[in-house]
C-alpha positions in Angstrom: 129.3 116.5 117.3 130.3 116.9 120.7 130.8 113.7 122.7 127.6 111.8 123.8 125.5 113.9 121.3 123.4 111.9 118.7 124.2 112.0 115.1 121.0 113.4 113.1 119.7 113.0 109.8 118.8 115.8 107.5 115.4 115.6 109.0 116.6 116.2 112.5 115.5 113.0 113.7 118.0 110.5 115.3 119.4 107.7 112.9 117.9 104.3 113.0 120.8 101.7 113.2 120.5 99.1 110.3 122.4 96.4 109.5 123.9 95.8 106.0 123.0 99.1 104.4 124.6 99.5 100.8 125.8 102.6 99.0 122.5 102.9 96.7 120.4 103.6 99.6 120.0 107.2 98.6 121.4 108.9 101.6 124.6 110.2 99.9 127.0 108.6 102.4 129.9 106.5 101.8 129.0 103.0 103.5 132.5 101.6 102.3 133.3 100.6 105.7 130.3 98.7 105.9 130.9 94.8 105.4 129.7 91.3 106.6 133.3 90.6 107.8 132.8 88.7 111.4 129.0 88.3 110.8 129.1 84.5 110.0 128.6 83.9 113.6 125.3 85.6 113.6 122.1 83.9 113.9 120.3 83.2 110.8 117.9 85.9 111.9 120.6 88.5 112.3 122.3 87.6 109.0 122.9 90.4 106.5 120.6 90.2 103.4 122.2 88.4 100.6 121.0 91.3 98.2 122.2 94.4 100.8 119.0 95.2 102.0 119.2 96.9 105.4 118.1 94.5 108.4 116.3 96.4 111.2 116.3 94.5 114.5 113.5 95.9 116.7 113.6 93.4 119.2 115.6 95.8 121.8 113.7 98.8 120.9 111.1 99.8 123.8 107.7 98.6 122.8 106.2 102.1 123.3 108.0 103.5 119.9 109.0 100.5 118.3 105.8 100.7 115.9 107.0 104.2 115.2 110.6 103.0 114.6 109.4 100.9 111.9 107.2 103.6 110.4 110.2 105.8 110.0 112.4 103.1 108.3 109.6 101.9 105.9 108.9 105.5 105.0 112.4 105.9 103.7 112.5 102.7 101.6 112.5 103.7 97.6 110.3 101.6 95.1 111.8 98.4 94.1 113.8 98.2 97.4 113.4 96.2 100.4 113.9 96.4 104.4 114.1 93.3 106.4 112.7 93.4 109.7 113.7 91.6 112.8 110.9 91.2 115.4 110.2 89.4 118.8 106.9 88.2 117.7 104.8 87.8 114.3 104.0 91.4 114.0 100.5 90.9 112.3 99.2 94.1 114.0 102.3 96.2 112.7 101.7 94.7 109.2 97.8 95.8 109.4 98.8 99.3 110.2 101.6 99.3 107.4 99.1 98.3 105.0 96.6 100.7 106.3 99.4 103.6 106.0 100.7 102.8 102.6 97.6 101.2 100.9 99.4 97.7 100.0 102.6 99.5 98.6 104.6 96.6 100.5 104.8 93.1 99.9 105.6 91.2 102.6 107.5 87.8 102.9 108.6 85.5 105.9 112.3 84.5 105.9 112.2 83.1 109.5 109.1 82.4 111.4 109.7 82.2 115.3 109.7 80.8 117.8 112.3 83.4 119.3 112.0 85.9 116.5 110.5 86.7 113.3 112.3 87.9 110.1 110.1 89.5 107.5 111.1 91.2 104.2 109.2 94.5 103.2 109.4 95.2 99.6 108.0 98.4 98.2 106.2 98.2 94.7 
């Protein structure tokens, strides 16, 4: 791609930056350069997931597209896998929308509950 362009996934949409992805994500890409090296100083809320689940931090995503960003990431989670979401507030409205969109297909567990950020694990059954 030319300089300054955005890498697109097979659907033609820009890639969502994730931390801690593993090679079993199903994308067919090589994640061997991914490593937790140098992440020991990250705050608990941004620490890589111990099981290798991707971490999506939406605190800097513009509010107007934040829910859509999470929906796109959640749609890519396969059965039996999880996504760790980092949000600037308790995302109760988002969780309600996810439940409505996916008819209870996700279990939600809080790993960190504020006050500055919330970290939730969204697991697809």
